[in-house]
Steps between C-alpha positions, in 0.01 A plus 500: 500500500442215747492601862769337716375191685598535855436250785543611870561201738439474868347248728349770713217715353440794529872583536782703334414599144131404523397859430778542228374183317136615503611857399720395200204292368232766553711761331586285205871508560541128535310178468571428873388208723558396864587150593439384850386189674151330436362601826568878448378476138171341612464770775562804284418412135137649535668832542797445254488371153875444447582249773694179411588218740801270556498189713794472738681167501408433856408698817665854512345612831673414825815300565669323217692163534822659623520831693839625354392459148130588539507816276682302225254205524187732508643691188540179313141392571376837387717535190436135377127599488559830357718375222235247397222764522678751290580242223138395494389868484731563200342207320148630580601845375665377195793734558793538718499707823719800467571577879443304822514716809548277808519573870828349610365261761120471430557508126833310518637540144816292567409225248352724230836604347554353153186289538305790350578749227357781723697759669494420872473789750540427864356727775726472815404705814838443672767235457483352855393564854881535583542788239155639609616537863343458840518639847799333678279484806290236318752301307430187275607140604783337325248285319324803367833663393608189313166456321492861402824435296284274265252792463789727402638223259162488308503867469848539375438215256186694368690825461765317285255310291210738465485740201432761756444521879282780652515610852291768677760740607857610458554397847400134419737491209777616723463186705622285226862440405642772279573240231119436461366859529531582133252231420237649736257769421320718773129572471246547773151390427218713373184576709138611451417645841138613531347754745458578795809723492582695817324844525737754670182694614460237766800662681284801595212306659467625859592247774612240250776268634837504300546148369857353482510165327720206385383303203649172357377161387659347820599642837872394465837624604602534131219746431592712806205411718732477819633851430138631478394343824830632677421854366131480628622379841731804522228742388267377761780528763592847400149640466449505123209266500223737599229526241680251281377177351762232431419223242723206378327365183624148410465129583696399812475135394610536137805346377805730505838530345668452834535257790337699791200270532712196574710706736176588689387142523847394644520784723160457661436137445163570329376723777523817277307458181673746258781742447250789550413358848873475582542858414208608714678345793820679416337833432189526726432856399409373152188342643325803364556358138185384324548170297219467234666196361476375145210701339294467168657721243221759515526550875881510475478776247248697714717469810818626301297821430454562872869515571676828542865359517646169404822371655694259261818409686598224276785273618542262208320460170521554121144641418173557665162531313345622817714794507401593146136464612573765778678741268244474225211570743667811622665371824758708672796258569814515703727212388863369542763649277646166381389196312244540233317796649693774343397372166133579575518778760709819424599664829299808582306476165257219538594387847783508751791274512687446831788292646465229763480746788198523736568856602484598124177316454332653818607850392360446150179365626456805725596740212265344240212491764523863544527583136193387302605701189822308465308175548260609220801583268650164555148346438458676170847390377430137619188481292704619206752217565206259496381636169841445350462112591156479361478178287425693182844668541696205614364235250696659213830463703428132551425452132835662418673241741312216340622630157865515646446134616387388148792676346745322737332167415535560131867640523656416830742759633779241565601281205375146571294603790191356354473146601779543777239410765 
């Protein structure tokens, strides 16, 4: 029986589904390929034998011709190139593609519908920044709000026309209108996280400082960085900082899902460089925090293994790959009890979930610091959570979703739906 021919599409590489694509191919589950831009293909093809390329129809980096429709224009430039490349690939293969799996914005499948016989699967992280949410202290401008509606429009169109849409969490699906949610499947990615894992024996080393950390790709309001800094400031003022190491792992200059950086620029007229620096002015006690910045992966993994307790006071978000990295390595986590976190962290099993209440967080930090056995119990359960999301266990779930998309393509659920887009 011929293996299904699956092409993953994304202008960014590596990215979502890079590991999945490689695993499906290596395990023999599918004839899978990853299509990206010529530059990424050239940079990575020495390490990957299943890369394809598409040529965007014009520049896709930076501003487009009209701000308010920039996402629509960039998607058109991407998808025109993707469509041509997919048709050329089918000719070269001498067979039709079975499934195309496209990132909603960087794979932009909007023009693939009915132009190919393949089932089209769209991966959407969240429908819009409006739905995602942001701190009202750092609001978007009117222009940003209006432009965001076009992003929402693209995503709603994809849910309606794709044979299946995949989102990373049930919380992400809940952000879509109820009428669309039946067309959306939930599946978090698979991982292959290698040692070093955290060794609980380090807790008993004499004189060792207790390490309390925050870790995220970006040091943003949405990820809860402000809450972390506020809690550290309070701990310093209340005498809880003795023999304690505080670390905030992440890039303070990385792009975020919020608007705090533009607020800082306007508030200080360029005299304060980043949101982190603003918070250091507001919470001076947090000057004890170390900021290692963006790290090479091996150094990042080694640093995670040194942490006794991670604070994950998420404000807004639909999934976080960094959180899975922490859990799989045996990190002990306190997180917020809303959003997507309860989908990964079970309260008092593989971590602790708390409401947005500083008193509760301070009390929990003190209690867990004094209870290494409880931290070790959470850590063991967290590693078990990580094992459940190993790529070898997650890949079959994705294959089942791709088969569902193929079935939908062959026999649409709604009479007359095929060709409606």
